[in-house]
N, C-alpha and C positions, 0 to 999 in steps of 0.2 A: 824405632822400628824393631819388632820382634822377629828373630830369625832362628830357624831350626838348623842345628849343625851336628855332625858326628862327634862323639866324645874325643876321638883322636885329634880333632881340630881345636880343642880347648887350649887356651894360652893365658898366661898371667895378664891381668888387666881387663879380661872379659867380665861382663856382668851377667850372672846366671839368673834368668827370669823364672824358669821352671824346670825341674828335673824330670817331670813326668813319671815319678815313682812315688809309692806310698810306704815302701818298706824301709827306706834308708832313714835311720835316726842317728845322727852324729853331730856333736857340738860344733864341728868345723865346717859342715856341709849342710846346706838347706836352700830353699827357694829364696830369691831376692838377695843375692850376695855378690860382692865383687871378689874375683879370684885374685888373691894376693900372695899365695904360697903354692909351691909345687905339691905339697902334701894334700891340699884340697883336690887338685886334679887327680892325684894318685888314688885318693879315696873313692872318687866318682868312678874311675876306670875299674877299680878292683871290685866294685859292687855290680858288675855286669850291666851297667847302664849303657845303652847304645847311642842315644841321642839326647840332647838337651836344647832348651830354648834360651837364647841369649838376647839381651836388650842392647841394641846398638846405640841407643840414646844415652846410655849410662856407662858404656865401656867400649873397648876396642872390638873390631870385627875380625873375621878369619884372615889368615895370611893371604896375600894376593894370589898365590899359586893354588890355594885351596878354596877360593871364594865362590865356587859354584859355576853358574851359567855364564858369567862374564859380563852380565848386563851392567852391574855397578861399575866395573872397570871401564866399560865403554863410555859411560858418562864421565868417569873420573879421568879420562884421558885429557880433559881440559886443564887439569891442575898441574902445579909446578913440581918438578922432579925432586928438588931438595926437601920438600915437605914430607914426602913419603919416607925417606931415609931418617929424617929427624923425629918423626912421630914415634917410632919404636923406642928411641933413646929417651924421648920426653915421657913416655909411659913409665919407663923404668925409673926415671928421676922422680916422678910423682909418687910412685909406690914407695920408694925409699924415703922421700920427704914426708909422706903421710905418717910413716912409722916413727920418724924422728920427732915430728911435731907432737904426735900422740905421747911419746915418751916425755917430752918437756912438760906437757900439760899434766901428765901423771905425777911427775916429780913435784910440780908446783902444788898439786892437790895434797900431796903427802908432806908438804912443808919443806921439801929439799930445795937446795939452791940449784939454779939453772946455769949450766956451762955455756954462756953465750958464745964463747970462742969456738965451740964445737960446731956451730952453725956455718962457719966460713967455708968449709969444703962443699957443703950443700949449696950455699949461695953462689959459689964459683961454678958448680955444675949447672945451676939454673942460668947464670950469666952466659956460660958457654953455649947452652942450647939457644938462648935468645940471639946470640951472635950468629950462630949457624943458620937459623931460620926463625925469625921473630914470632911467627904465628903458630908454630907447631905446639910448643908447650902450653901457650895460652888456650889453644883449641882443646888440648887434652884435659887441662885442669877445669875447663868449664863443665865437664861431664861428671858433676858431683852427685852423690846420693845424699839423702837426708843425714845419714849417720856420718858421712865423710865431711859435711859442710864446714864445720868449725876448723878442721885441720887443713883441708885443701884450700879453704879461703885464705889461710895464712900463706900457703904456697903461691896462690894466684897473686896476692898482693905483693909478695916478694918479687915475682916475675914482672909485674906491672911497674913496681918501683925501679927495678933495674932498667927497664925500657925507657921510663920517663927520665931517669937520671942521665942516661946517655943522650936523650933528646935535648936535655938542658945543658949538655956539654960539660957535665961535672967530671972531675978527674977520676981515674980508675979506683982509687981508694975511697972516694966519696960514693962512687957507684956501689961498691961492696957494702959500705955502711948503710946506704939506702936499702939494699937488699936485705941485710940483717934486720934493719928496723921494720921492714915489711913482714918478715917472717915472724918477728916477735911482737908485733903491734897489739895483738889480741890476747896475749898470754894471761891477762887479767881475768879472762873468762873462765880460767881454771878455778877461780874463787867464787863463781856463780853456781848455785845449786843446779844439778843436772836437769831437774824437772822443769826449771825455767829455761835453761839453755837449749833444751831439746823439745820444748813445748811445740806441738804441731799447729798451733793457732795463734791468734793475736794475743799479746801480753796484756794483762790488766795494768791499770795505772801503778799499782803497788809493785807488780813484777817488773814493769819498765823502769821504775825508780831504782830498783835493786840492780837491774841490768846496767844502768847508767853508772854504776860504781866500778865497772870493770877497768876503766882507764886508771883510776886511783889504785886499785888492787894491782894492776899490771906494773905500774911505776914502782910500787913498794916491793913487789917480787923481784924486779930487775935490780933495784938498788941493793936489796939483800944479797943478790947474786954477784954484785960488783960490775954490773953492766955500765957501759959508757953513758955519759950524760945525753948524747944524741939519741941513744936507744930509749932511755928513760923518757925523754921529752916526747918522742913519737908515741910511745905507749900511753902517755898521759894526755896528749893534746890532739890525737888524730880525729876527734869529733868536734873540734873547734871550727867555727865559721868566721870568715873574714868580716862579717857584719856584727860580730859580737854575740850572736844568738846561739852559739854552740855550748858545749859543756866539756869539762867540769868547771872551767874558770871564766867563761865568757870573754876570751881574748879576742882582740880585733886586729885585722890587717897584719902589719909586720911584727906585731907582738907575738904572732905565731911563727915558729921557725920554718925555714924552707922545707925541711924534711917532713914536718908535721903537715904543712900545706899540701905537699905531694901525697902523703899518706891519706889525707882526707879524700882526695879525688880517687885514688886507686881503690880504697876501701869501699866507697860508695858504688863505684862502677862494677866491681865484682859482685857486690851484694845484690844490686838490682838486676843484673843479668843472669843470676843463678836461680834455678828452680828451687822453690821451697814447698813444704807440705801445704801451706796455706795460700800460695800464689805462684803463678808461672813467672819465670824470669823474662825481662824485657828483651826484645830483639836489640842487639848491640847498637844499631843505628838509631833506634828509638831512644835508647838510653842516652846516647850522646846528645840527641835533640832535647830531651827532657832536662838533662843536667845543665845544658847551656842556658836554659830558661830560668834557672834558680838564681835569681839576682841576690848577690851578697853571700852565697853559700861557699863558693870556691874562689881562690885567687885566679883571676882571669888569665894571666900570663902562664901560670902553671897548667891551667885547664887546656889552653890552646896547644901548649907543648904536648900534653897528654893525647889530645886528638891526633896530632901529627905522629906521635909514637905508635899509637894503636890503630889509627885509621878510623874515619867516619863509618866505613863499611869494612869491618875486620874480615879477614879470610874465614870462610865458612858461613858468612851471613847470606841469607836468602833474600833476594831483592826482586822487585817488579820493574820491568823495563817499559818504556813508552810504547814499544811495539806490541805490547800485550803478552810478552814472554816472561817466564820466571827463570831466574839465573842464580847461581851460587858464586860468590866472590872467590876467585882463585888466587889473585895476587893484588897487592896495592898498585895504584896507578903511578906511572912514572912522572906525570906532569901535574896531577891534581888529586887531592884527597877525595874529590867528588866523582872521579872517573877511574875506577879500578878496572882490572881485567877480570872478566866474568866468564862463566860457562852457562849458556842458555840451554835448558833441558825440558821446558814445558810451555805449552801455548794456552793462554787463557781464551784465545779466540776459538780454538777447536776443542778445548778441554782435553787435550791429549799430550802425551809425552812426545818430544821431537828428537831428532838426531842431534846430539850435543854439538854445540857450536861455540868455539872460542870467540870472544868479542873484547876488543881493547877499546874501551869507551873514550880513551884519550886520543885515539887515532883521528886525525882531522877529517878522514873520509868516513868515519863512523856516523851513521844517522840516528843511532839509538842513544838512550840515556836512562838513568835510574829515576823512577818516579816515586819510589819509596820502599821501605822494607816490607817484605811479604810474610804474613803470619798465619796463613791458612793451615789447617790441620793436615792437609794432603802432603805438603812437602815437609812438615814437621815429622811426618812418619817415614820419610824416605831415608835411605842410608847415606846421610851426609858425611858420616865417618869415612865412607869409601871415597867421597869426593875430595876430602882433605888428604887422604892417605895415599892416593895413587900418583904415579909419575906422569909427566907429560908424554904424550905419544910422539 
């Protein structure tokens, strides 16, 4: 959703769609950019720009107190309070994490060693956010741009690995190692030519063969940097499949370590649910359904634990109810993964927005149910950020 705001409402984490000026020529400020530094906001303000257009699908929205007519907040009153407080912290974590991952990739491209131990504070921050509100950081990190993808994908996989490790009841040290492995799993892409890594279309067979070398490159980079064997193993084997059809070594079943089997699930889930220049990301519920159907791809025990950790209908998913209403998932269900708490906001019967209604699908008196994920362009254009970010009334 594209929204016009006053310049004084600009905040870090917003995605500037259009500046509505032609005279500003500056290397740090332009159309289609994520605001990551205070300097960018200062430059815009100093150039007598009064209003800008921001893209809410790619970045944060205005602060609640400045959000305008209050219509988004009316809908958002269905959502959980802790989510709102955590979103702001999650945005700050993602901005910091993006810079740190970019730095690691830059060091790797220049042939420098990577200080894997320096990732621990970031992993702990991500783990803390997951503990406070599991859905907040995962919701924020899904808002990737094309330029951000390689770096924020690593952050997303880190967060997913932490969630999955806790679901599998690994001890806290193992949880941290899982998070580090997720953050570093794709570092080998630093050795792939940028014209292939950032290609906006499908790779040729030759390009894909080169891309498939990134696990080997990553393992070599981490070995040179003195990374632990578990981190090297995940970098090398996160594309293996339990049926032996993966790469680079065609390992089967338990020949693949637990961390690598976990990374395989987390890596694919974030990849298929992310928007790319050549395809739109899958709805999270559709992704879960499709991944469950890939016989021999994932360790089933690990995959089922992943579903429990993330939810079949993650917070922020838009779903269609049997009553003909459209709703956004506000909280996981207490009793069943198939019965989350949702906020209904649109009627397919009347083709009109409706007064937002909280619905607990696990309530034994509830007559409604989810019939499937909803992917209509109408609600894809709505301010779902506001739904995720506002407190319960």
